[in-house]
C-alpha positions in Angstrom: -36.1 22.1 -7.3 -32.8 21.7 -9.1 -31.3 21.1 -5.7 -33.1 17.9 -5.2 -32.1 16.7 -8.8 -28.7 15.3 -7.6 -30.2 13.6 -4.8 -32.5 12.1 -7.2 -30.0 10.7 -9.3 -28.3 9.2 -5.9 -31.7 7.6 -5.2 -31.2 5.9 -8.3 -27.9 4.6 -7.9 -28.9 3.5 -4.6 -32.3 1.8 -6.1 -30.3 -0.3 -8.6 -27.9 -1.4 -6.2 -30.6 -2.5 -3.9 -32.6 -4.4 -6.2 -29.1 -5.9 -7.8 -29.1 -7.7 -4.5 -32.8 -8.5 -4.3 -32.8 -10.2 -7.6 -29.4 -11.8 -7.5 -29.4 -12.7 -11.6 -25.8 -12.8 -12.6 -27.1 -11.5 -15.8 -29.5 -8.4 -14.5 -27.4 -7.5 -11.6 -24.4 -7.0 -13.1 -26.4 -4.8 -15.9 -28.0 -2.8 -12.6 -24.6 -2.3 -10.9 -23.5 -0.4 -14.2 -26.4 1.3 -13.8 -25.0 2.4 -10.7 -21.6 3.6 -12.3 -23.8 6.0 -14.6 -26.0 7.2 -11.8 -22.9 7.7 -9.8 -21.1 9.5 -12.1 -24.2 11.8 -13.3 -25.0 13.2 -9.8 -21.9 14.6 -8.8 -21.7 16.0 -12.7 -25.2 18.0 -12.3 -24.3 19.1 -8.8 -21.5 20.5 -10.4 -23.6 22.0 -13.5 -26.2 23.2 -11.3 -24.1 24.7 -8.4 -26.3 22.4 -6.0 -23.1 20.6 -4.5 -24.0 20.0 -0.5 -22.4 18.0 2.4 -25.6 16.2 2.6 -25.4 14.9 -1.0 -21.6 14.2 -0.5 -22.5 11.8 2.3 -25.8 10.3 0.6 -23.5 9.2 -2.3 -21.1 7.5 0.0 -23.8 5.8 1.5 -25.6 4.8 -1.6 -22.0 3.6 -2.9 -21.7 1.1 0.5 -24.4 -0.8 -1.2 -24.0 -0.7 -5.0 -20.2 -1.0 -4.8 -19.6 -2.5 -1.4 -22.5 -4.9 -0.3 -24.1 -5.9 -3.9 -20.8 -7.1 -5.3 -20.2 -8.9 -2.0 -23.2 -10.5 -2.3 -23.3 -11.5 -5.7 -19.6 -12.9 -5.1 -21.3 -15.2 -2.1 -22.9 -17.0 -4.5 -19.7 -18.3 -6.3 -18.8 -19.4 -2.8 -17.0 -22.9 -3.2 -17.7 -23.9 0.3 -21.5 -25.1 0.6 -20.9 -26.4 4.2 -19.4 -23.6 6.2 -21.4 -20.3 5.9 -19.3 -18.4 8.2 -16.2 -18.9 5.7 -18.4 -17.3 3.2 -19.4 -14.7 5.4 -16.0 -13.6 6.6 -14.4 -13.6 3.2 -17.2 -11.0 1.6 -17.4 -9.2 4.7 -13.9 -8.0 4.0 -15.4 -6.3 0.8 -18.2 -4.4 2.6 -16.0 -3.3 5.5 -13.0 -2.2 3.5 -14.9 -0.6 1.1 -16.9 1.4 3.8 -13.2 2.3 5.3 -12.2 3.5 1.9 -15.1 5.7 1.6 -15.1 7.4 5.1 -11.4 8.1 4.4 -12.7 9.8 1.0 -15.2 11.7 2.6 -12.7 13.2 5.3 -9.8 13.8 2.7 -9.0 16.7 0.7 -9.4 16.1 -3.2 -6.0 15.4 -4.5 -5.1 14.6 -8.4 -5.0 10.5 -7.6 -7.0 8.1 -5.8 -5.8 7.0 -2.1 -6.0 3.6 -2.7 -8.1 1.6 -4.7 -11.6 3.4 -5.3 -14.6 1.1 -4.3 -16.3 1.6 -8.0 -13.4 0.2 -9.5 -13.3 -2.6 -6.8 -17.0 -3.3 -7.8 -16.0 -3.3 -11.6 -13.6 -6.4 -10.5 -16.5 -8.5 -9.3 -18.8 -7.4 -12.2 -15.9 -8.8 -14.3 -15.5 -11.8 -12.7 -19.3 -12.7 -13.2 -19.3 -11.9 -16.9 -16.4 -14.1 -17.3 -17.9 -17.1 -15.7 -21.2 -16.6 -17.2 -19.7 -16.6 -20.2 -17.7 -19.8 -19.6 -14.6 -18.9 -19.0 -12.5 -22.0 -17.7 -9.7 -20.1 -16.3 -12.0 -17.9 -14.2 -13.9 -21.2 -13.2 -11.4 -23.0 -12.1 -9.6 -20.2 -10.2 -12.3 -19.4 -8.2 -13.4 -22.9 -7.3 -10.6 -23.2 -5.2 -11.2 -22.0 -1.5 -7.6 -20.4 -1.2 -7.9 -18.2 -4.4 -11.8 -17.2 -3.5 -10.7 -16.1 0.1 -7.1 -14.5 -1.3 -8.8 -12.4 -4.0 -10.9 -10.3 -1.9 -8.3 -10.3 1.0 -5.8 -8.5 -1.7 -8.6 -6.2 -3.0 -9.9 -5.0 0.0 -6.2 -4.5 1.1 -5.7 -2.6 -1.9 -8.9 -0.2 -0.8 -7.2 0.6 2.4 -3.7 1.2 0.9 -4.2 5.1 1.2 -0.3 5.7 0.5 -1.2 3.7 -2.7 -1.7 6.3 -6.0 -3.8 5.1 -8.2 -3.6 7.1 -11.3 -6.9 8.7 -12.9 -7.4 11.0 -15.7 -7.9 14.1 -13.5 -4.4 14.0 -12.6 -3.8 14.6 -16.6 -2.0 17.7 -17.4 0.4 19.3 -20.1 2.9 17.7 -18.2 4.0 14.0 -20.1 4.3 12.7 -16.6 1.2 13.4 -15.5 -0.4 11.7 -19.1 2.2 8.7 -19.3 0.0 5.9 -17.2 -3.5 7.4 -18.0 -2.6 6.8 -21.7 -0.6 3.5 -21.0 -3.8 2.1 -19.3 -6.0 3.1 -22.1 -3.6 1.5 -24.6 -3.6 -1.9 -22.5 -7.1 -1.8 -21.9 -7.8 -1.9 -25.7 -5.4 -4.5 -26.3 -6.8 -6.6 -23.3 -10.0 -6.2 -24.7 -9.2 -7.9 -28.0 -7.2 -10.2 -26.5 -9.6 -11.6 -23.6 -12.7 -10.4 -24.3 -15.2 -11.5 -21.3 -12.4 -11.8 -19.4 -11.4 -8.2 -20.1 -12.7 -6.4 -17.1 -11.4 -8.4 -14.1 -8.2 -8.6 -16.1 -8.1 -4.6 -16.5 -8.8 -3.6 -13.0 -5.6 -6.0 -11.9 -3.4 -4.3 -14.6 -4.9 -1.0 -13.1 -3.5 -2.2 -9.9 -0.2 -3.0 -10.9 0.2 0.0 -12.7 -0.7 1.7 -10.0 2.1 0.6 -7.7 4.5 1.4 -10.5 3.2 5.1 -10.8 3.5 5.3 -7.0 7.1 4.5 -7.0 7.7 6.9 -10.2 5.8 9.4 -8.3 8.1 9.3 -5.2 11.6 8.6 -6.3 11.6 8.7 -10.1 9.7 11.7 -11.8 11.4 14.5 -9.8 14.8 13.4 -11.2 13.4 13.9 -14.8 
């Protein structure tokens, strides 16, 4: 029976993501998507603890992530579309999120584990859109005015989708941390900046933190290739 426990947790991720789409609510849907993050973290952890890892579980996890971190954020983002007359504009814009996210997951499935992420992880991409919802629903004038523009509304998922499929980009993570200070520098800097951003921007913090993470990861990629080995 222990082999089915990780699968049940993955199913919890899938159900929460599907429900977030069905209700399309700007309060409960982000909460359900945050629950997806919890299930997504637990299924892998529990699988390793129970020694119940399998190729089936890996594939099901990615399929659930397509719904929870691809389709669900894209749908919720579509509800903010400033273009009420041309549905194809909104569909093509939000389709970028789903297509790029699916490509990102497919690449992840066939790539050996590395101490960094190749491109922006799809959960981080989803977290950005959750942050946008939180900011707008808490009446952030900066976010409201920014996404009222059709250009900004389109460019944002275009940029983030490109980041997801930019596989040479080394997005640092805590799993890369070691006794070598160079492996710890960017994760610790990100943690400090996240705390500062949270206290400075409050409801706008989540989305801003993801953008800062992308910027630091670009710097991390440059340092990893051209600087660290010289120090």
